[in-house]
N, C-alpha and C positions, 0 to 999 in steps of 0.2 A: 615493547614486545622484543623478545630475543631474536637473534638472527635465525636460529633453528626454527622457532615458531613462525617467523615471517616467511621463511622458505617453504614450510609446510603449507601455509595459507596460500602462497602463490601457486604451489603445485595443485592445490585443490581447485583454484580458479581456472587453471589451464586444462579443462576437460575437453574430450572429443565431443564436438557439438552434435554428432549423430547419436551419441549415447544418451537417449532420453530418459533412461531409468537409473542413472547414477544418483545416489543419495549422499549428501555431504554431512548432514547433521540430523541425528534422531532427536525429536523433541523430548526433553527430560522432565520438564515441569508437568505435573499431573493434569493441570488444566489445559496446557498446550496439547498434550498427548490425546486427551479426550476430544478436543476440537479437531485435531488432525484426523483422528479415526472417523469422526462423524462426517467430515467433508470427503475423505477418501471413499467412504461407502456410497456417497451420493454425487460424486464428481461428475459422472456422465450425465445425470439428470440435470445438475446445475448448469453444465456447459451448454446443454441443449436449449435452456430457457434464458440464460444470461451469460453466454460465453463469447459474445462478439460485440463490437462497438455499435453496430447498427441496431442492436437490441436495447441500447441505453438511451435514456431520454436526452433530447437535444439540449435541454438546459444544463444537464450534467456535463455533456461534452463541451458546451460553451464555457462553463466555469473552469473546468480542468484545463481546457485549451488556453484560456487566458492566463491561468496560473503558470502553466508550462512555459509560455512564451515570455512571461515577465520574470521568470526565475532563472538566473544564470547558474552555471556550474553543473556538476553531475547530479542526476536525479535518481531517487530510489522509490519504486512502487512497493510499499510495505503492505504485504497481504495481497500479492499480485494475482492469486488464483490462477486461472489458465492464461494469464498474460495479456488480456485485452487492453487494459489501461497502460501496461508497460509498452506495448507496441504503439499506442496512441502517443505516449510521451516521446518515444524515439522517432517516429516517422513524421511528425508534424502534420497531422490530419486536420483539414479544415472542417467546419461545422457540417458541410455537405458530405463528408466522408471521403473526399478525394485527397490524394496525397499532394502536399506542397513542399517540394524539395528545398525551396528557397529558405524555409524556416529552419532547416537543419544543416546549414552550410558549415557550421563549426565542427570540424572533424574531431576535436578534442573532447567534445561533450559526450558523456556516456550515460546510459540509462540501464539500471539493473532492477530485477525483481526478487523478492524474497517471500516465501510462504512456508507454512508448516505441513501442508498437504502434499504428499509425494505424488498422488494421482493428478493433482492440478499441475504440478511441475512437469510431469510426463507430457501433458498436452501443451504447456507453454514452450518447452524446449523443442517439441516436434514442430510447432507452428513457427517459432521464431528462433531458429538455431543460431542466428547471428548475435543474439542478446545473451546476457549473463543472468542466469536464474540460480538462486541459492535456496536450499531447504534449511530453515532455521527459525529461531524465535526472536521476537522483538526484544526479549529480555537481554540478549547479548548479540548485538549485530556484528557481522564480520566486516566491519569497516573501521578505518583509522579515525582518530579524533579530528573533528573539523574538516572532514574530507568531502562532504557532500554540500551541494547548493540547495537541494530541496528534497522533501519527503512527502509523498502522497500516501495518506492512510485513509483510503476511501472505503468506509464501512468495514474496516479491518480491526477496529478496537471494540466492536459491538459485543463480542463474546468474552472479552477479557473481564474477569471479576473486577468490580470498581475499585477495590482496595489495591489492585495491582497496577492500575493505570498510571499513577504518579511515577512509579519506577520506570515504566516504559517511556513515558514522556521525557524523563531525565536521560534515558538512553538515546532517544531521538536527538535531544539537545547535544549530547556528547559528539555525535557524528556529523552534526550540521556545523558549517562554518558560521562565524558571526555574520548576521545579515541574511543567513539562509532562511528558507521558508518552509513551513509545515502546513499542509492542507488536510484537514480531517473532515470526512463525511460521516454522518451518524443518523440514527433515528431520533427525531425530536420528541421529547416527552418528559415525564417526571424523572429527574436525574436519578440514576442508579436503580431504577425500578426494573425488575426482571420481567421479561415476557417470553412467550413460547414461539421462538423463531422456528422456521420449518426444518432447519438442520441441527441447531444446538441452542440451548438457552442463551438469550441475549439481553442487553440492557439499554434502556433509554438514556440519553444525555440532553443537556440544554446548553445554549451559548454561555450563560452565566456560569454554570458549573464547570464547563471545560475551560472558560477563560481564567477562572481561579487556579485550576490545575496547571495550565500551561505557563501561567505567570510564575508559579512556584518552581517550575522546571527551567526557567530562564528564557521565556518567550514573552512577546507582547502581541496581543491580538490586533490585527490590522484590518480584518473584514469578517463579516458573518452574514449568513443568510438563513431564511426559513421559508419553506413553502409546502403547501399540501400537494400531494401527488395527483396527477391526472389519470383518468381511466385509461387502461391499457399499459401503464408502466409496470415494470417488474415488481415493484412493491407498492402497496396502498398506504403504508404508514407515512406520517409527516416526515419531511426531510429537513435536515440541518447541516450546515457546513461552517467551519471556522478556519480562517487563515491566520497564522501566527508567525512572527519573525523572531529568529534567534537573536537575543540581545548580547 
């Protein structure tokens, strides 16, 4: 990156935290733009039913909390939405929802969120003005090579056309340091099969299908899980998660 480009990037990051409507990057890919528009139109509805940590299942909080506490370095919430998981990664919340400051004594550790929905970012920046939130695409992340310790992609690849997922995983690998960790949450089903998600068309994945793709992108799967959803959860579709280490 040139000095001029680097300076421009640094200026972009030094925003006024009270300016919740600042937009950095307009999605250019047609698929990204369609998804952004769909979530912008229903952001308020989404936030009402799934916009806070206490609305998330305890098993999800436990898995992401364990991943967070075992992953050193800066973290990225990729597809952060209104910032609920970004705040969870930053604050060190226990499974009972209480803050545990002892978990986040390392002042050098940073957590950022990125999303393509401007309306989600309005909410995220208003709620968590101390954190960095960027509008942008996974296709070109605004981070240096090998600069992150972990990426959480929690149900944020579900709308990506399956043929585009390999390139995004390669981009994730670019910004992760060797040994860095990627945690992907997804709807478990027939890989690449489209279904009618409430907001935008989405796709099922499986552990085996994702394991092949992350391996091609430079990762090794270290853990995987599958479970059916319990009554009362935000989604009724089967859940899957894969954790992979950057080799």
